[in-house]
C-alpha positions as CSV (number, residue, x, y, z in Angstrom):
1,M,0.1,0.0,0.2
2,T,1.5,3.5,-0.8
3,E,2.1,5.9,1.8
4,I,0.5,9.2,0.6
5,P,2.6,12.5,1.8
6,P,1.3,15.4,3.5
7,V,-0.4,18.2,2.1
8,D,1.5,21.6,1.6
9,P,0.5,24.0,3.0
10,A,1.4,26.2,0.3
11,L,-0.9,24.1,-2.3
12,P,-3.9,26.1,-2.8
13,A,-7.3,24.3,-1.3
14,S,-9.2,24.4,-4.1
15,P,-9.2,23.8,-7.4
16,E,-11.0,27.3,-8.6
17,D,-7.5,28.4,-6.5
18,M,-5.6,27.1,-8.6
19,P,-3.1,28.8,-11.1
20,A,-3.4,28.1,-15.2
21,E,-1.6,25.2,-16.5
22,G,1.2,27.1,-18.0
23,Q,1.3,29.8,-15.1
24,L,1.9,26.6,-13.0
25,L,4.7,24.7,-15.0
26,E,6.2,28.6,-15.0
27,S,5.9,30.4,-11.6
28,T,5.2,27.4,-9.5
29,P,8.3,26.1,-7.7
30,L,7.9,22.4,-6.9
31,A,8.2,21.5,-3.0
32,D,10.4,19.1,-2.3
33,G,8.5,16.3,-1.5
34,T,6.1,16.7,-4.2
35,E,9.7,16.8,-6.6
36,A,10.1,12.8,-5.0
37,L,6.5,12.3,-5.5
38,L,7.1,13.0,-9.4
39,E,10.4,11.0,-9.5
40,T,9.0,7.8,-7.0
41,S,5.2,8.3,-9.7
42,G,7.7,8.5,-12.9
43,V,6.0,11.8,-14.3
44,E,9.0,13.9,-15.5
45,A,9.4,17.4,-13.5
46,P,9.5,20.4,-15.5
47,P,12.8,22.3,-16.4
48,A,13.8,24.9,-14.0
49,E,13.5,28.4,-15.9
50,I,17.5,29.8,-16.5
51,P,17.5,33.1,-15.8
52,P,19.5,34.7,-18.9
53,I,23.4,35.9,-18.3
54,E,23.8,39.7,-18.8
55,T,27.3,39.9,-20.3
56,P,29.0,43.3,-20.3
57,A,29.5,45.2,-24.0
58,V,33.3,44.6,-25.3
59,E,34.1,47.5,-27.3
60,A,35.8,46.4,-30.6
61,A,39.3,47.1,-30.4
62,P,40.7,50.4,-33.1
63,V,42.9,48.7,-35.7
64,E,46.2,49.9,-36.5
65,V,46.2,50.8,-39.9
66,P,49.9,49.8,-40.6
67,K,51.9,53.4,-41.7
68,K,53.9,53.1,-45.3
69,P,57.4,53.1,-44.2
70,S,59.5,56.6,-45.4
71,W,61.5,56.3,-48.4
72,I,64.6,56.6,-46.7
73,S,63.3,53.5,-44.4
74,R,62.8,51.2,-48.2
75,L,66.7,52.8,-49.6
76,G,68.3,51.3,-46.3
77,R,66.5,48.7,-46.3
78,W,66.9,47.9,-50.0
79,W,70.4,49.4,-50.1
80,F,71.5,46.8,-47.5
81,N,69.6,43.6,-47.5
82,P,71.0,40.2,-46.5
83,E,69.5,38.4,-49.1
84,T,71.0,40.3,-52.6
85,R,74.1,40.4,-53.2
86,F,74.7,44.3,-53.6
87,G,73.3,44.5,-50.0
88,R,76.0,42.2,-48.6
89,F,78.0,43.9,-50.4
90,N,77.0,47.5,-48.9
91,R,76.9,45.7,-45.6
92,V,80.5,44.4,-45.9
93,A,81.3,47.7,-46.9
94,L,80.0,49.5,-43.6
95,R,81.8,47.3,-41.8
96,V,85.0,48.1,-43.2
97,L,84.3,52.1,-43.7
98,T,83.0,51.4,-39.9
99,F,86.6,50.4,-39.1
100,A,88.7,52.3,-40.8
101,V,86.9,55.5,-39.5
102,V,87.2,54.5,-36.0
103,L,90.9,53.3,-37.1
104,F,91.5,56.9,-38.6
105,A,90.1,58.5,-35.3
106,A,92.5,56.4,-33.1
107,G,95.5,57.2,-35.0
108,A,93.8,61.2,-35.2
109,M,93.9,61.0,-31.7
110,L,97.5,59.5,-30.9
111,V,99.1,62.0,-33.0
112,Y,97.2,65.1,-30.8
113,F,98.1,63.7,-28.1
114,W,101.1,62.4,-28.5
115,L,102.7,64.7,-31.5
116,Y,101.2,68.2,-31.5
117,R,99.5,68.6,-27.9
118,P,103.3,68.7,-26.5
119,T,104.1,70.8,-29.4
120,Q,101.3,73.1,-28.4
121,Q,102.1,73.8,-25.3
122,A,105.9,73.4,-25.9
123,W,104.9,76.6,-28.2
124,Q,102.3,78.4,-25.9
125,A,105.8,77.9,-22.7
126,S,107.5,79.7,-25.8
127,Q,105.3,82.2,-26.3
128,E,105.1,83.4,-22.4
129,K,108.4,83.2,-22.0
130,L,108.7,85.5,-25.4
131,A,106.5,88.5,-23.3
132,S,108.2,87.7,-20.6
133,T,111.5,88.8,-22.3
134,S,109.7,91.5,-24.2
135,Q,108.8,93.3,-20.5
136,E,112.6,92.2,-19.8
137,L,113.5,94.1,-22.9
138,A,110.9,96.9,-22.8
139,G,112.2,97.8,-18.8
140,V,115.7,97.5,-19.7
141,E,114.9,100.0,-23.0
142,S,113.3,102.2,-20.2
143,E,116.5,102.1,-18.2
144,L,118.4,102.4,-21.2
145,A,117.2,105.5,-22.4
146,N,117.1,106.9,-18.6
147,L,120.7,106.2,-18.6
148,K,121.4,107.3,-22.1
149,V,119.7,110.9,-20.8
150,D,122.2,110.3,-17.3
151,Y,125.0,110.4,-19.7
152,E,123.7,113.3,-22.0
153,K,123.6,115.3,-19.3
154,A,127.0,114.1,-17.4
155,A,128.8,114.6,-20.9
156,G,127.4,117.8,-21.5
157,E,128.8,118.6,-17.9
158,V,132.1,117.4,-18.3
159,D,132.4,118.9,-21.8
160,S,131.6,122.5,-19.3
161,L,134.1,121.5,-17.4
162,R,136.8,120.6,-20.1
163,A,135.7,124.2,-21.5
164,R,136.0,125.5,-18.6
165,Y,139.6,124.5,-17.7
166,Q,139.9,125.3,-21.4
167,V,139.3,128.9,-20.9
168,M,140.9,129.3,-17.2
169,G,144.3,127.6,-19.0
170,M,143.8,130.2,-21.8
171,L,143.3,133.3,-19.1
172,S,146.4,132.2,-17.1
173,L,148.8,132.0,-20.4
174,V,147.3,135.7,-21.4
175,N,147.9,136.7,-17.9
176,D,151.7,135.6,-18.3
177,A,151.9,137.2,-22.3
178,R,150.9,140.3,-20.4
179,A,153.6,139.9,-17.7
180,A,156.1,139.2,-20.4
181,L,155.3,141.8,-22.4
182,L,155.4,144.4,-19.4
183,S,159.0,142.7,-18.5
184,K,159.7,143.5,-22.1
185,D,159.8,139.9,-22.8
186,A,158.5,139.1,-25.9
187,A,159.8,135.8,-26.7
188,A,158.2,134.7,-23.9
189,A,154.5,136.4,-24.1
190,Q,154.9,135.3,-28.1
191,T,155.4,131.3,-26.6
192,A,152.5,132.0,-24.4
193,L,150.3,133.2,-27.0
194,A,151.5,129.8,-28.7
195,E,150.1,127.7,-26.4
196,A,147.1,130.1,-25.5
197,K,146.0,129.3,-29.1
198,K,146.1,125.5,-28.9
199,L,143.9,125.3,-26.0
200,L,141.4,127.9,-28.1
201,V,141.5,125.4,-30.5
202,E,140.6,122.5,-28.4
203,A,137.6,124.8,-26.5
204,R,136.1,126.0,-29.8
205,P,133.7,123.6,-29.6
206,A,132.3,124.5,-26.8
207,L,132.3,128.3,-26.9
208,E,130.8,128.1,-30.1
209,K,128.1,126.3,-28.6
210,L,127.6,128.8,-26.0
211,D,128.0,131.9,-27.9
212,K,129.0,131.9,-31.5
213,D,129.6,135.6,-31.9
214,N,132.8,135.2,-28.3
215,A,134.0,132.8,-29.7
216,A,135.5,135.0,-32.7
217,Q,135.7,137.3,-30.7
218,I,138.7,135.7,-28.3
219,E,139.9,134.5,-31.8
220,L,140.4,138.2,-33.2
221,R,141.7,139.2,-30.1
222,L,144.2,136.5,-29.8
223,S,145.1,137.0,-32.9
224,L,145.9,140.8,-32.8
225,S,147.6,140.8,-29.9
226,E,150.2,137.7,-31.3
227,S,150.7,140.2,-34.2
228,E,151.2,142.9,-32.4
229,L,153.7,141.7,-30.2
230,I,156.4,142.9,-32.2
231,S,156.0,145.8,-34.0
232,D,153.2,147.4,-31.2
233,P,153.5,146.0,-28.0
234,E,151.7,148.9,-26.2
235,T,148.7,147.5,-28.4
236,A,148.9,144.2,-27.3
237,L,148.8,145.0,-23.6
238,K,145.2,146.6,-24.8
239,D,144.2,143.6,-26.7
240,L,145.5,141.3,-24.1
241,E,143.7,143.2,-21.4
242,I,140.8,142.9,-23.7
243,L,141.4,139.5,-24.4
244,A,141.5,138.4,-20.9
245,N,138.4,140.2,-20.0
246,G,136.9,138.4,-22.2
247,L,137.4,134.9,-21.5
248,T,137.2,135.7,-17.4
249,L,133.0,136.6,-18.5
250,T,133.5,133.2,-20.5
251,E,134.5,131.3,-18.2
252,K,131.7,132.7,-15.8
253,A,129.0,131.7,-18.3
254,L,130.4,128.2,-18.7
255,A,130.3,128.2,-14.3
256,V,126.2,128.7,-14.8
257,E,125.6,126.4,-17.6
């Protein structure tokens, strides 16, 4: 005898309260006991409704259009294409050229640091030394110019002293000639005037530099006095006196200079 399961309180109490057949299959869930009863009775339970799965919308990735390579890229691929004889030759030539350039650069650096740079440094050192020597030479030239000025000044003083000494010597000889004339010694007077004439020849440049007219007057008075010693001793004495006064004034002028 088959056991009847208990009535589910969720079921309707009367047939009027039951939903339609289609609505019953779609919306009313089956109780566990009912499902078991259907299974044991051999009745197939209706399939449960599976809610639709919402899939998120996937945006399509933008398709990148390949860019056309530039003519430089196409030329490079054609020029160095390893699949062609021409390209392989260019590759080898490029390697050889690169090696030659590197070797040349290394040689240039070697020449620069081994030959050119030391020579340049030596040249710069010589230029600096030359500049220093030029400065020293300029200083020496300046000192030499100062020394030259001092020398010329000293030489002028020496010439002035020499001329003054010669004038004083002539004055002494003229006074000796005057004394000899007063003693009636014409020969001694003539000898003294001859010596005075020699001193006048030596002192003439300095006397002409001081006063050219005065130098000419001294020479004239000396010649007149010498020619008048025998013929006119008194006139010779007067000329010798004038000559002595002129020599005294000349000596004072040389002393002031």
